[in-house]
Structures are given as C-alpha cells and as structure tokens.
CHARMM-style PDB file with segment names, atoms N, HN, CA, C and O in Angstrom:
ATOM      1  N   UNK     1     103.522   9.251 148.126  1.00  0.00      PROA
ATOM      2  CA  UNK     1     104.632   8.786 148.958  1.00  0.00      PROA
ATOM      3  C   UNK     1     105.545   7.834 148.171  1.00  0.00      PROA
ATOM      4  O   UNK     1     106.770   7.920 148.257  1.00  0.00      PROA
ATOM      5  N   UNK     2     104.935   6.940 147.415  1.00  0.00      PROA
ATOM      6  HN  UNK     2     103.940   6.870 147.345  1.00  0.00      PROA
ATOM      7  CA  UNK     2     105.699   5.957 146.669  1.00  0.00      PROA
ATOM      8  C   UNK     2     106.571   6.622 145.599  1.00  0.00      PROA
ATOM      9  O   UNK     2     107.704   6.195 145.376  1.00  0.00      PROA
ATOM     10  N   UNK     3     106.058   7.655 144.939  1.00  0.00      PROA
ATOM     11  HN  UNK     3     105.137   8.002 145.120  1.00  0.00      PROA
ATOM     12  CA  UNK     3     106.826   8.378 143.926  1.00  0.00      PROA
ATOM     13  C   UNK     3     108.054   9.044 144.527  1.00  0.00      PROA
ATOM     14  O   UNK     3     109.134   9.030 143.935  1.00  0.00      PROA
ATOM     15  N   UNK     4     107.882   9.622 145.695  1.00  0.00      PROA
ATOM     16  HN  UNK     4     107.005   9.634 146.175  1.00  0.00      PROA
ATOM     17  CA  UNK     4     109.025  10.270 146.368  1.00  0.00      PROA
ATOM     18  C   UNK     4     110.091   9.254 146.740  1.00  0.00      PROA
ATOM     19  O   UNK     4     111.287   9.524 146.629  1.00  0.00      PROA
ATOM     20  N   UNK     5     109.652   8.087 147.180  1.00  0.00      PROA
ATOM     21  HN  UNK     5     108.681   7.866 147.271  1.00  0.00      PROA
ATOM     22  CA  UNK     5     110.609   7.035 147.531  1.00  0.00      PROA
ATOM     23  C   UNK     5     111.381   6.581 146.300  1.00  0.00      PROA
ATOM     24  O   UNK     5     112.599   6.409 146.349  1.00  0.00      PROA
ATOM     25  N   UNK     6     110.660   6.387 145.187  1.00  0.00      PROA
ATOM     26  HN  UNK     6     109.671   6.527 145.147  1.00  0.00      PROA
ATOM     27  CA  UNK     6     111.301   5.993 143.936  1.00  0.00      PROA
ATOM     28  C   UNK     6     112.301   7.049 143.492  1.00  0.00      PROA
ATOM     29  O   UNK     6     113.428   6.733 143.110  1.00  0.00      PROA
ATOM     30  N   UNK     7     111.881   8.292 143.545  1.00  0.00      PROA
ATOM     31  HN  UNK     7     110.965   8.548 143.855  1.00  0.00      PROA
ATOM     32  CA  UNK     7     112.743   9.397 143.149  1.00  0.00      PROA
ATOM     33  C   UNK     7     113.988   9.451 144.028  1.00  0.00      PROA
ATOM     34  O   UNK     7     115.097   9.676 143.542  1.00  0.00      PROA
ATOM     35  N   UNK     8     113.793   9.245 145.314  1.00  0.00      PROA
ATOM     36  HN  UNK     8     112.892   9.063 145.709  1.00  0.00      PROA
ATOM     37  CA  UNK     8     114.923   9.241 146.244  1.00  0.00      PROA
ATOM     38  C   UNK     8     115.893   8.114 145.957  1.00  0.00      PROA
ATOM     39  O   UNK     8     117.108   8.301 146.021  1.00  0.00      PROA
ATOM     40  N   UNK     9     115.361   6.943 145.639  1.00  0.00      PROA
ATOM     41  HN  UNK     9     114.374   6.791 145.586  1.00  0.00      PROA
ATOM     42  CA  UNK     9     116.224   5.803 145.321  1.00  0.00      PROA
ATOM     43  C   UNK     9     116.997   6.042 144.029  1.00  0.00      PROA
ATOM     44  O   UNK     9     118.184   5.728 143.943  1.00  0.00      PROA
ATOM     45  N   UNK    10     116.323   6.598 143.027  1.00  0.00      PROA
ATOM     46  HN  UNK    10     115.359   6.854 143.097  1.00  0.00      PROA
ATOM     47  CA  UNK    10     116.999   6.899 141.766  1.00  0.00      PROA
ATOM     48  C   UNK    10     118.093   7.937 141.960  1.00  0.00      PROA
ATOM     49  O   UNK    10     119.185   7.822 141.404  1.00  0.00      PROA
ATOM     50  N   UNK    11     117.786   8.938 142.746  1.00  0.00      PROA
ATOM     51  HN  UNK    11     116.898   9.032 143.198  1.00  0.00      PROA
ATOM     52  CA  UNK    11     118.777   9.975 143.045  1.00  0.00      PROA
ATOM     53  C   UNK    11     119.983   9.373 143.766  1.00  0.00      PROA
ATOM     54  O   UNK    11     121.130   9.715 143.478  1.00  0.00      PROA
ATOM     55  N   UNK    12     119.705   8.484 144.694  1.00  0.00      PROA
ATOM     56  HN  UNK    12     118.773   8.206 144.927  1.00  0.00      PROA
ATOM     57  CA  UNK    12     120.784   7.815 145.429  1.00  0.00      PROA
ATOM     58  C   UNK    12     121.647   6.958 144.518  1.00  0.00      PROA
ATOM     59  O   UNK    12     122.870   6.931 144.656  1.00  0.00      PROA
ATOM     60  N   UNK    13     121.013   6.262 143.591  1.00  0.00      PROA
ATOM     61  HN  UNK    13     120.019   6.284 143.479  1.00  0.00      PROA
ATOM     62  CA  UNK    13     121.771   5.444 142.642  1.00  0.00      PROA
ATOM     63  C   UNK    13     122.641   6.311 141.751  1.00  0.00      PROA
ATOM     64  O   UNK    13     123.802   5.994 141.495  1.00  0.00      PROA
ATOM     65  N   UNK    14     122.065   7.410 141.283  1.00  0.00      PROA
ATOM     66  HN  UNK    14     121.121   7.668 141.491  1.00  0.00      PROA
ATOM     67  CA  UNK    14     122.814   8.321 140.419  1.00  0.00      PROA
ATOM     68  C   UNK    14     124.029   8.867 141.164  1.00  0.00      PROA
ATOM     69  O   UNK    14     125.131   8.896 140.617  1.00  0.00      PROA
ATOM     70  N   UNK    15     123.836   9.293 142.391  1.00  0.00      PROA
ATOM     71  HN  UNK    15     122.941   9.270 142.835  1.00  0.00      PROA
ATOM     72  CA  UNK    15     124.958   9.794 143.194  1.00  0.00      PROA
ATOM     73  C   UNK    15     126.005   8.706 143.396  1.00  0.00      PROA
ATOM     74  O   UNK    15     127.204   8.981 143.379  1.00  0.00      PROA
ATOM     75  N   UNK    16     125.548   7.472 143.587  1.00  0.00      PROA
ATOM     76  HN  UNK    16     124.573   7.249 143.601  1.00  0.00      PROA
ATOM     77  CA  UNK    16     126.469   6.355 143.743  1.00  0.00      PROA
ATOM     78  C   UNK    16     127.303   6.119 142.493  1.00  0.00      PROA
ATOM     79  O   UNK    16     128.496   5.832 142.579  1.00  0.00      PROA
ATOM     80  N   UNK    17     126.667   6.242 141.328  1.00  0.00      PROA
ATOM     81  HN  UNK    17     125.697   6.476 141.258  1.00  0.00      PROA
ATOM     82  CA  UNK    17     127.386   6.086 140.066  1.00  0.00      PROA
ATOM     83  C   UNK    17     128.418   7.196 139.880  1.00  0.00      PROA
ATOM     84  O   UNK    17     129.543   6.942 139.448  1.00  0.00      PROA
ATOM     85  N   UNK    18     128.029   8.424 140.209  1.00  0.00      PROA
ATOM     86  HN  UNK    18     127.115   8.630 140.560  1.00  0.00      PROA
ATOM     87  CA  UNK    18     128.974   9.539 140.118  1.00  0.00      PROA
ATOM     88  C   UNK    18     130.170   9.305 141.040  1.00  0.00      PROA
ATOM     89  O   UNK    18     131.317   9.521 140.649  1.00  0.00      PROA
ATOM     90  N   UNK    19     129.895   8.866 142.252  1.00  0.00      PROA
ATOM     91  HN  UNK    19     128.963   8.690 142.570  1.00  0.00      PROA
ATOM     92  CA  UNK    19     130.970   8.628 143.217  1.00  0.00      PROA
ATOM     93  C   UNK    19     131.890   7.505 142.740  1.00  0.00      PROA
ATOM     94  O   UNK    19     133.105   7.580 142.928  1.00  0.00      PROA
ATOM     95  N   UNK    20     131.324   6.469 142.126  1.00  0.00      PROA
ATOM     96  HN  UNK    20     130.337   6.408 141.973  1.00  0.00      PROA
ATOM     97  CA  UNK    20     132.147   5.372 141.601  1.00  0.00      PROA
ATOM     98  C   UNK    20     133.056   5.869 140.487  1.00  0.00      PROA
ATOM     99  O   UNK    20     134.216   5.465 140.408  1.00  0.00      PROA
ATOM    100  N   UNK    21     132.545   6.734 139.632  1.00  0.00      PROA
ATOM    101  HN  UNK    21     131.603   7.062 139.696  1.00  0.00      PROA
ATOM    102  CA  UNK    21     133.368   7.301 138.552  1.00  0.00      PROA
ATOM    103  C   UNK    21     134.485   8.164 139.135  1.00  0.00      PROA
ATOM    104  O   UNK    21     135.628   8.097 138.684  1.00  0.00      PROA
ATOM    105  N   UNK    22     134.153   8.963 140.124  1.00  0.00      PROA
ATOM    106  HN  UNK    22     133.224   9.018 140.491  1.00  0.00      PROA
ATOM    107  CA  UNK    22     135.179   9.803 140.756  1.00  0.00      PROA
ATOM    108  C   UNK    22     136.272   8.935 141.376  1.00  0.00      PROA
ATOM    109  O   UNK    22     137.463   9.215 141.236  1.00  0.00      PROA
ATOM    110  N   UNK    23     135.843   7.878 142.064  1.00  0.00      PROA
ATOM    111  HN  UNK    23     134.876   7.650 142.178  1.00  0.00      PROA
ATOM    112  CA  UNK    23     136.816   6.968 142.676  1.00  0.00      PROA
ATOM    113  C   UNK    23     137.704   6.325 141.618  1.00  0.00      PROA
ATOM    114  O   UNK    23     138.899   6.133 141.845  1.00  0.00      PROA
ATOM    115  N   UNK    24     137.132   5.992 140.463  1.00  0.00      PROA
ATOM    116  HN  UNK    24     136.161   6.148 140.279  1.00  0.00      PROA
ATOM    117  CA  UNK    24     137.918   5.408 139.371  1.00  0.00      PROA
ATOM    118  C   UNK    24     138.986   6.394 138.905  1.00  0.00      PROA
ATOM    119  O   UNK    24     140.131   6.008 138.668  1.00  0.00      PROA
ATOM    120  N   UNK    25     138.613   7.653 138.775  1.00  0.00      PROA
ATOM    121  HN  UNK    25     137.683   7.966 138.967  1.00  0.00      PROA
ATOM    122  CA  UNK    25     139.578   8.684 138.376  1.00  0.00      PROA
ATOM    123  C   UNK    25     140.726   8.729 139.374  1.00  0.00      PROA
ATOM    124  O   UNK    25     141.893   8.722 138.983  1.00  0.00      PROA
ATOM    125  N   UNK    26     140.401   8.773 140.652  1.00  0.00      PROA
ATOM    126  HN  UNK    26     139.453   8.778 140.970  1.00  0.00      PROA
ATOM    127  CA  UNK    26     141.443   8.861 141.686  1.00  0.00      PROA
ATOM    128  C   UNK    26     142.349   7.634 141.672  1.00  0.00      PROA
ATOM    129  O   UNK    26     143.567   7.759 141.795  1.00  0.00      PROA
ATOM    130  N   UNK    27     141.766   6.462 141.524  1.00  0.00      PROA
ATOM    131  HN  UNK    27     140.776   6.361 141.424  1.00  0.00      PROA
ATOM    132  CA  UNK    27     142.560   5.229 141.513  1.00  0.00      PROA
ATOM    133  C   UNK    27     143.487   5.170 140.306  1.00  0.00      PROA
ATOM    134  O   UNK    27     144.648   4.781 140.429  1.00  0.00      PROA
ATOM    135  N   UNK    28     142.977   5.555 139.148  1.00  0.00      PROA
ATOM    136  HN  UNK    28     142.034   5.871 139.048  1.00  0.00      PROA
ATOM    137  CA  UNK    28     143.805   5.544 137.929  1.00  0.00      PROA
ATOM    138  C   UNK    28     144.948   6.538 138.061  1.00  0.00      PROA
ATOM    139  O   UNK    28     146.103   6.204 137.798  1.00  0.00      PROA
ATOM    140  N   UNK    29     144.624   7.758 138.470  1.00  0.00      PROA
ATOM    141  HN  UNK    29     143.686   8.030 138.684  1.00  0.00      PROA
ATOM    142  CA  UNK    29     145.666   8.772 138.610  1.00  0.00      PROA
ATOM    143  C   UNK    29     146.704   8.377 139.655  1.00  0.00      PROA
ATOM    144  O   UNK    29     147.903   8.580 139.459  1.00  0.00      PROA
ATOM    145  N   UNK    30     146.238   7.815 140.759  1.00  0.00      PROA
ATOM    146  HN  UNK    30     145.264   7.651 140.918  1.00  0.00      PROA
ATOM    147  CA  UNK    30     147.168   7.398 141.818  1.00  0.00      PROA
ATOM    148  C   UNK    30     148.100   6.294 141.317  1.00  0.00      PROA
ATOM    149  O   UNK    30     149.297   6.310 141.604  1.00  0.00      PROA
ATOM    150  N   UNK    31     147.553   5.344 140.576  1.00  0.00      PROA
ATOM    151  HN  UNK    31     146.580   5.331 140.343  1.00  0.00      PROA
ATOM    152  CA  UNK    31     148.380   4.257 140.050  1.00  0.00      PROA
ATOM    153  C   UNK    31     149.405   4.769 139.044  1.00  0.00      PROA
ATOM    154  O   UNK    31     150.517   4.248 138.957  1.00  0.00      PROA
ATOM    155  N   UNK    32     149.024   5.785 138.295  1.00  0.00      PROA
ATOM    156  HN  UNK    32     148.121   6.208 138.366  1.00  0.00      PROA
ATOM    157  CA  UNK    32     149.914   6.303 137.256  1.00  0.00      PROA
ATOM    158  C   UNK    32     150.932   7.310 137.777  1.00  0.00      PROA
ATOM    159  O   UNK    32     152.087   7.300 137.352  1.00  0.00      PROA
ATOM    160  N   UNK    33     150.505   8.191 138.709  1.00  0.00      PROA
ATOM    161  HN  UNK    33     149.567   8.198 139.054  1.00  0.00      PROA
ATOM    162  CA  UNK    33     151.355   9.323 139.083  1.00  0.00      PROA
ATOM    163  C   UNK    33     151.616   9.486 140.582  1.00  0.00      PROA
ATOM    164  O   UNK    33     152.405  10.346 140.973  1.00  0.00      PROA
ATOM    165  N   UNK    34     150.980   8.692 141.415  1.00  0.00      PROA
ATOM    166  HN  UNK    34     150.338   7.994 141.098  1.00  0.00      PROA
ATOM    167  CA  UNK    34     151.133   8.856 142.863  1.00  0.00      PROA
ATOM    168  C   UNK    34     149.933   9.582 143.459  1.00  0.00      PROA
ATOM    169  O   UNK    34     148.894   9.722 142.814  1.00  0.00      PROA
ATOM    170  N   UNK    35     150.087  10.033 144.675  1.00  0.00      PROA
ATOM    171  HN  UNK    35     150.931   9.919 145.199  1.00  0.00      PROA
ATOM    172  CA  UNK    35     148.967  10.665 145.380  1.00  0.00      PROA
ATOM    173  C   UNK    35     148.338  11.797 144.569  1.00  0.00      PROA
ATOM    174  O   UNK    35     149.031  12.632 143.986  1.00  0.00      PROA
ATOM    175  N   UNK    36     147.010  11.798 144.551  1.00  0.00      PROA
ATOM    176  HN  UNK    36     146.447  11.121 145.024  1.00  0.00      PROA
ATOM    177  CA  UNK    36     146.257  12.796 143.791  1.00  0.00      PROA
ATOM    178  C   UNK    36     146.193  14.089 144.595  1.00  0.00      PROA
ATOM    179  O   UNK    36     145.859  14.085 145.780  1.00  0.00      PROA
ATOM    180  N   UNK    37     146.512  15.174 143.942  1.00  0.00      PROA
ATOM    181  HN  UNK    37     146.783  15.177 142.979  1.00  0.00      PROA
ATOM    182  CA  UNK    37     146.531  16.477 144.586  1.00  0.00      PROA
ATOM    183  C   UNK    37     145.131  16.924 145.002  1.00  0.00      PROA
ATOM    184  O   UNK    37     144.140  16.635 144.330  1.00  0.00      PROA
ATOM    185  N   UNK    38     145.079  17.630 146.119  1.00  0.00      PROA
ATOM    186  HN  UNK    38     145.884  17.865 146.664  1.00  0.00      PROA
ATOM    187  CA  UNK    38     143.805  18.093 146.675  1.00  0.00      PROA
ATOM    188  C   UNK    38     143.020  18.929 145.655  1.00  0.00      PROA
ATOM    189  O   UNK    38     141.808  18.759 145.525  1.00  0.00      PROA
ATOM    190  N   UNK    39     143.689  19.815 144.940  1.00  0.00      PROA
ATOM    191  HN  UNK    39     144.674  19.953 145.046  1.00  0.00      PROA
ATOM    192  CA  UNK    39     143.015  20.670 143.964  1.00  0.00      PROA
ATOM    193  C   UNK    39     142.355  19.877 142.857  1.00  0.00      PROA
ATOM    194  O   UNK    39     141.280  20.244 142.382  1.00  0.00      PROA
ATOM    195  N   UNK    40     142.993  18.783 142.439  1.00  0.00      PROA
ATOM    196  HN  UNK    40     143.867  18.485 142.825  1.00  0.00      PROA
ATOM    197  CA  UNK    40     142.406  17.933 141.410  1.00  0.00      PROA
ATOM    198  C   UNK    40     141.174  17.233 141.961  1.00  0.00      PROA
ATOM    199  O   UNK    40     140.145  17.158 141.290  1.00  0.00      PROA
ATOM    200  N   UNK    41     141.276  16.722 143.177  1.00  0.00      PROA
ATOM    201  HN  UNK    41     142.112  16.783 143.723  1.00  0.00      PROA
ATOM    202  CA  UNK    41     140.112  16.069 143.792  1.00  0.00      PROA
ATOM    203  C   UNK    41     138.947  17.037 143.914  1.00  0.00      PROA
ATOM    204  O   UNK    41     137.802  16.680 143.634  1.00  0.00      PROA
ATOM    205  N   UNK    42     139.238  18.254 144.331  1.00  0.00      PROA
ATOM    206  HN  UNK    42     140.168  18.544 144.559  1.00  0.00      PROA
ATOM    207  CA  UNK    42     138.173  19.248 144.480  1.00  0.00      PROA
ATOM    208  C   UNK    42     137.504  19.551 143.139  1.00  0.00      PROA
ATOM    209  O   UNK    42     136.283  19.699 143.073  1.00  0.00      PROA
ATOM    210  N   UNK    43     138.290  19.641 142.084  1.00  0.00      PROA
ATOM    211  HN  UNK    43     139.282  19.521 142.138  1.00  0.00      PROA
ATOM    212  CA  UNK    43     137.734  19.915 140.754  1.00  0.00      PROA
ATOM    213  C   UNK    43     136.876  18.752 140.269  1.00  0.00      PROA
ATOM    214  O   UNK    43     135.807  18.963 139.694  1.00  0.00      PROA
ATOM    215  N   UNK    44     137.336  17.540 140.496  1.00  0.00      PROA
ATOM    216  HN  UNK    44     138.204  17.368 140.963  1.00  0.00      PROA
ATOM    217  CA  UNK    44     136.572  16.362 140.067  1.00  0.00      PROA
ATOM    218  C   UNK    44     135.271  16.259 140.867  1.00  0.00      PROA
ATOM    219  O   UNK    44     134.232  15.899 140.313  1.00  0.00      PROA
ATOM    220  N   UNK    45     135.320  16.569 142.147  1.00  0.00      PROA
ATOM    221  HN  UNK    45     136.163  16.861 142.597  1.00  0.00      PROA
ATOM    222  CA  UNK    45     134.126  16.511 142.997  1.00  0.00      PROA
ATOM    223  C   UNK    45     133.020  17.458 142.515  1.00  0.00      PROA
ATOM    224  O   UNK    45     131.836  17.196 142.730  1.00  0.00      PROA
ATOM    225  N   UNK    46     133.407  18.543 141.871  1.00  0.00      PROA
ATOM    226  HN  UNK    46     134.369  18.756 141.696  1.00  0.00      PROA
ATOM    227  CA  UNK    46     132.424  19.524 141.399  1.00  0.00      PROA
ATOM    228  C   UNK    46     131.667  19.065 140.156  1.00  0.00      PROA
ATOM    229  O   UNK    46     130.614  19.613 139.832  1.00  0.00      PROA
ATOM    230  N   UNK    47     132.200  18.062 139.460  1.00  0.00      PROA
ATOM    231  HN  UNK    47     133.056  17.617 139.723  1.00  0.00      PROA
ATOM    232  CA  UNK    47     131.568  17.593 138.230  1.00  0.00      PROA
ATOM    233  C   UNK    47     130.376  16.708 138.588  1.00  0.00      PROA
ATOM    234  O   UNK    47     130.523  15.692 139.268  1.00  0.00      PROA
ATOM    235  N   UNK    48     129.196  17.108 138.120  1.00  0.00      PROA
ATOM    236  HN  UNK    48     129.077  17.934 137.568  1.00  0.00      PROA
ATOM    237  CA  UNK    48     127.993  16.322 138.415  1.00  0.00      PROA
ATOM    238  C   UNK    48     127.304  15.830 137.147  1.00  0.00      PROA
ATOM    239  O   UNK    48     126.236  15.221 137.212  1.00  0.00      PROA
ATOM    240  N   UNK    49     127.916  16.094 135.996  1.00  0.00      PROA
ATOM    241  HN  UNK    49     128.783  16.589 135.943  1.00  0.00      PROA
ATOM    242  CA  UNK    49     127.387  15.611 134.732  1.00  0.00      PROA
ATOM    243  C   UNK    49     128.006  14.240 134.440  1.00  0.00      PROA
ATOM    244  O   UNK    49     129.228  14.103 134.367  1.00  0.00      PROA
ATOM    245  N   UNK    50     127.155  13.238 134.276  1.00  0.00      PROA
ATOM    246  HN  UNK    50     126.163  13.349 134.336  1.00  0.00      PROA
ATOM    247  CA  UNK    50     127.617  11.860 134.127  1.00  0.00      PROA
ATOM    248  C   UNK    50     128.491  11.689 132.888  1.00  0.00      PROA
ATOM    249  O   UNK    50     129.538  11.044 132.953  1.00  0.00      PROA
ATOM    250  N   UNK    51     128.074  12.259 131.764  1.00  0.00      PROA
ATOM    251  HN  UNK    51     127.224  12.783 131.711  1.00  0.00      PROA
ATOM    252  CA  UNK    51     128.857  12.135 130.526  1.00  0.00      PROA
ATOM    253  C   UNK    51     130.230  12.778 130.680  1.00  0.00      PROA
ATOM    254  O   UNK    51     131.243  12.208 130.275  1.00  0.00      PROA
ATOM    255  N   UNK    52     130.251  13.949 131.261  1.00  0.00      PROA
ATOM    256  HN  UNK    52     129.428  14.411 131.590  1.00  0.00      PROA
ATOM    257  CA  UNK    52     131.532  14.656 131.466  1.00  0.00      PROA
ATOM    258  C   UNK    52     132.448  13.839 132.373  1.00  0.00      PROA
ATOM    259  O   UNK    52     133.648  13.731 132.123  1.00  0.00      PROA
ATOM    260  N   UNK    53     131.873  13.271 133.420  1.00  0.00      PROA
ATOM    261  HN  UNK    53     130.898  13.359 133.622  1.00  0.00      PROA
ATOM    262  CA  UNK    53     132.674  12.459 134.340  1.00  0.00      PROA
ATOM    263  C   UNK    53     133.207  11.203 133.638  1.00  0.00      PROA
ATOM    264  O   UNK    53     134.324  10.765 133.914  1.00  0.00      PROA
ATOM    265  N   UNK    54     132.427  10.637 132.750  1.00  0.00      PROA
ATOM    266  HN  UNK    54     131.520  10.993 132.525  1.00  0.00      PROA
ATOM    267  CA  UNK    54     132.894   9.475 131.972  1.00  0.00      PROA
ATOM    268  C   UNK    54     134.086   9.856 131.104  1.00  0.00      PROA
ATOM    269  O   UNK    54     135.046   9.094 130.988  1.00  0.00      PROA
ATOM    270  N   UNK    55     134.022  11.033 130.498  1.00  0.00      PROA
ATOM    271  HN  UNK    55     133.242  11.652 130.593  1.00  0.00      PROA
ATOM    272  CA  UNK    55     135.144  11.516 129.689  1.00  0.00      PROA
ATOM    273  C   UNK    55     136.382  11.761 130.548  1.00  0.00      PROA
ATOM    274  O   UNK    55     137.508  11.517 130.114  1.00  0.00      PROA
ATOM    275  N   UNK    56     136.165  12.238 131.755  1.00  0.00      PROA
ATOM    276  HN  UNK    56     135.250  12.436 132.108  1.00  0.00      PROA
ATOM    277  CA  UNK    56     137.274  12.482 132.679  1.00  0.00      PROA
ATOM    278  C   UNK    56     137.949  11.170 133.067  1.00  0.00      PROA
ATOM    279  O   UNK    56     139.172  11.112 133.195  1.00  0.00      PROA
ATOM    280  N   UNK    57     137.154  10.120 133.255  1.00  0.00      PROA
ATOM    281  HN  UNK    57     136.161  10.167 133.152  1.00  0.00      PROA
ATOM    282  CA  UNK    57     137.732   8.804 133.565  1.00  0.00      PROA
ATOM    283  C   UNK    57     138.645   8.388 132.417  1.00  0.00      PROA
ATOM    284  O   UNK    57     139.784   7.977 132.643  1.00  0.00      PROA
ATOM    285  N   UNK    58     138.148   8.493 131.184  1.00  0.00      PROA
ATOM    286  HN  UNK    58     137.223   8.827 131.001  1.00  0.00      PROA
ATOM    287  CA  UNK    58     138.955   8.118 130.025  1.00  0.00      PROA
ATOM    288  C   UNK    58     140.224   8.967 129.919  1.00  0.00      PROA
ATOM    289  O   UNK    58     141.302   8.462 129.606  1.00  0.00      PROA
ATOM    290  N   UNK    59     140.073  10.245 130.183  1.00  0.00      PROA
ATOM    291  HN  UNK    59     139.197  10.655 130.437  1.00  0.00      PROA
ATOM    292  CA  UNK    59     141.219  11.153 130.089  1.00  0.00      PROA
ATOM    293  C   UNK    59     142.276  10.802 131.141  1.00  0.00      PROA
ATOM    294  O   UNK    59     143.473  10.950 130.893  1.00  0.00      PROA
ATOM    295  N   UNK    60     141.837  10.341 132.303  1.00  0.00      PROA
ATOM    296  HN  UNK    60     140.865  10.220 132.504  1.00  0.00      PROA
ATOM    297  CA  UNK    60     142.795   9.996 133.356  1.00  0.00      PROA
ATOM    298  C   UNK    60     143.723   8.863 132.927  1.00  0.00      PROA
ATOM    299  O   UNK    60     144.812   8.705 133.478  1.00  0.00      PROA
ATOM    300  N   UNK    61     143.294   8.083 131.953  1.00  0.00      PROA
ATOM    301  HN  UNK    61     142.409   8.211 131.505  1.00  0.00      PROA
ATOM    302  CA  UNK    61     144.103   6.974 131.444  1.00  0.00      PROA
ATOM    303  C   UNK    61     145.134   7.461 130.426  1.00  0.00      PROA
ATOM    304  O   UNK    61     146.185   6.841 130.262  1.00  0.00      PROA
ATOM    305  N   UNK    62     144.838   8.566 129.746  1.00  0.00      PROA
ATOM    306  HN  UNK    62     143.984   9.069 129.880  1.00  0.00      PROA
ATOM    307  CA  UNK    62     145.686   8.971 128.625  1.00  0.00      PROA
ATOM    308  C   UNK    62     146.581  10.183 128.864  1.00  0.00      PROA
ATOM    309  O   UNK    62     147.522  10.407 128.103  1.00  0.00      PROA
ATOM    310  N   UNK    63     146.308  10.969 129.905  1.00  0.00      PROA
ATOM    311  HN  UNK    63     145.544  10.787 130.524  1.00  0.00      PROA
ATOM    312  CA  UNK    63     147.132  12.167 130.130  1.00  0.00      PROA
ATOM    313  C   UNK    63     148.566  11.776 130.463  1.00  0.00      PROA
ATOM    314  O   UNK    63     148.827  10.685 130.968  1.00  0.00      PROA
ATOM    315  N   UNK    64     149.495  12.694 130.167  1.00  0.00      PROA
ATOM    316  HN  UNK    64     149.282  13.581 129.756  1.00  0.00      PROA
ATOM    317  CA  UNK    64     150.901  12.388 130.434  1.00  0.00      PROA
ATOM    318  C   UNK    64     151.334  12.736 131.858  1.00  0.00      PROA
ATOM    319  O   UNK    64     152.325  12.204 132.357  1.00  0.00      PROA
ATOM    320  N   UNK    65     150.576  13.646 132.522  1.00  0.00      PROA
ATOM    321  HN  UNK    65     149.770  14.078 132.116  1.00  0.00      PROA
ATOM    322  CA  UNK    65     150.915  14.018 133.889  1.00  0.00      PROA
ATOM    323  C   UNK    65     149.749  14.792 134.537  1.00  0.00      PROA
ATOM    324  O   UNK    65     148.729  15.053 133.900  1.00  0.00      PROA
ATOM    325  N   UNK    66     149.927  15.143 135.798  1.00  0.00      PROA
ATOM    326  HN  UNK    66     150.755  14.931 136.316  1.00  0.00      PROA
ATOM    327  CA  UNK    66     148.887  15.880 136.516  1.00  0.00      PROA
ATOM    328  C   UNK    66     148.602  17.235 135.869  1.00  0.00      PROA
ATOM    329  O   UNK    66     147.456  17.683 135.848  1.00  0.00      PROA
ATOM    330  N   UNK    67     149.626  17.881 135.347  1.00  0.00      PROA
ATOM    331  HN  UNK    67     150.558  17.517 135.364  1.00  0.00      PROA
ATOM    332  CA  UNK    67     149.427  19.199 134.731  1.00  0.00      PROA
ATOM    333  C   UNK    67     148.480  19.112 133.544  1.00  0.00      PROA
ATOM    334  O   UNK    67     147.579  19.941 133.408  1.00  0.00      PROA
ATOM    335  N   UNK    68     148.672  18.128 132.693  1.00  0.00      PROA
ATOM    336  HN  UNK    68     149.403  17.455 132.803  1.00  0.00      PROA
ATOM    337  CA  UNK    68     147.780  17.952 131.538  1.00  0.00      PROA
ATOM    338  C   UNK    68     146.355  17.649 132.007  1.00  0.00      PROA
ATOM    339  O   UNK    68     145.388  18.159 131.442  1.00  0.00      PROA
ATOM    340  N   UNK    69     146.237  16.826 133.031  1.00  0.00      PROA
ATOM    341  HN  UNK    69     147.023  16.411 133.490  1.00  0.00      PROA
ATOM    342  CA  UNK    69     144.921  16.487 133.558  1.00  0.00      PROA
ATOM    343  C   UNK    69     144.234  17.728 134.119  1.00  0.00      PROA
ATOM    344  O   UNK    69     143.045  17.946 133.885  1.00  0.00      PROA
ATOM    345  N   UNK    70     144.983  18.534 134.854  1.00  0.00      PROA
ATOM    346  HN  UNK    70     145.949  18.357 135.044  1.00  0.00      PROA
ATOM    347  CA  UNK    70     144.445  19.759 135.444  1.00  0.00      PROA
ATOM    348  C   UNK    70     143.949  20.693 134.336  1.00  0.00      PROA
ATOM    349  O   UNK    70     142.887  21.302 134.469  1.00  0.00      PROA
ATOM    350  N   UNK    71     144.702  20.806 133.259  1.00  0.00      PROA
ATOM    351  HN  UNK    71     145.565  20.312 133.152  1.00  0.00      PROA
ATOM    352  CA  UNK    71     144.282  21.649 132.131  1.00  0.00      PROA
ATOM    353  C   UNK    71     142.986  21.138 131.521  1.00  0.00      PROA
ATOM    354  O   UNK    71     142.120  21.928 131.145  1.00  0.00      PROA
ATOM    355  N   UNK    72     142.852  19.833 131.424  1.00  0.00      PROA
ATOM    356  HN  UNK    72     143.555  19.192 131.730  1.00  0.00      PROA
ATOM    357  CA  UNK    72     141.632  19.241 130.875  1.00  0.00      PROA
ATOM    358  C   UNK    72     140.413  19.563 131.741  1.00  0.00      PROA
ATOM    359  O   UNK    72     139.310  19.736 131.222  1.00  0.00      PROA
ATOM    360  N   UNK    73     140.608  19.642 133.043  1.00  0.00      PROA
ATOM    361  HN  UNK    73     141.504  19.502 133.464  1.00  0.00      PROA
ATOM    362  CA  UNK    73     139.492  19.902 133.951  1.00  0.00      PROA
ATOM    363  C   UNK    73     138.967  21.327 133.864  1.00  0.00      PROA
ATOM    364  O   UNK    73     137.842  21.591 134.290  1.00  0.00      PROA
ATOM    365  N   UNK    74     139.749  22.246 133.327  1.00  0.00      PROA
ATOM    366  HN  UNK    74     140.663  22.032 132.981  1.00  0.00      PROA
ATOM    367  CA  UNK    74     139.338  23.649 133.269  1.00  0.00      PROA
ATOM    368  C   UNK    74     138.197  23.874 132.311  1.00  0.00      PROA
ATOM    369  OT1 UNK    74     137.739  25.005 132.152  1.00  0.00      PROA
TER     370      UNK     74
END
C-alpha cells in the first residue's frame, strides 16, 4: 500500500511539473505575441516528455512569431 501511495505522489508531482512548464510556455507566448492559439495549446498539451517540454519553454522565448513556434512543435 505504501509503495502505491509513493508512486501516486511521484506521478502527481511529475504531472504538476509538466503543467507548470506548459503554463510557462503559454505565459511567455502570450506576453510576446498575444492570446495563444488553440492549436498551439493542444500541441503543447500532448507533450509529456519533460526534456522536450523544457526545450519548448526555451524556444518560446526565442521564436519570432507563432508560425515559427508552430513549426518547432511539429
């Protein structure tokens, strides 16, 4: 029972970290370009690899526009 609880807590923390990274992407893009398009949000939501999501956060700071960001997500 204790192992399952630990595993559940770790899983919850991991999901929380992923969600925080996604929120960072949305906030950065919104500050730079305005409201984030639904298609971009949907693509970011599908990313569940932590390293990839970290790279996406960095990319959101450097892209020149939504089109470049969308291309990066492909």
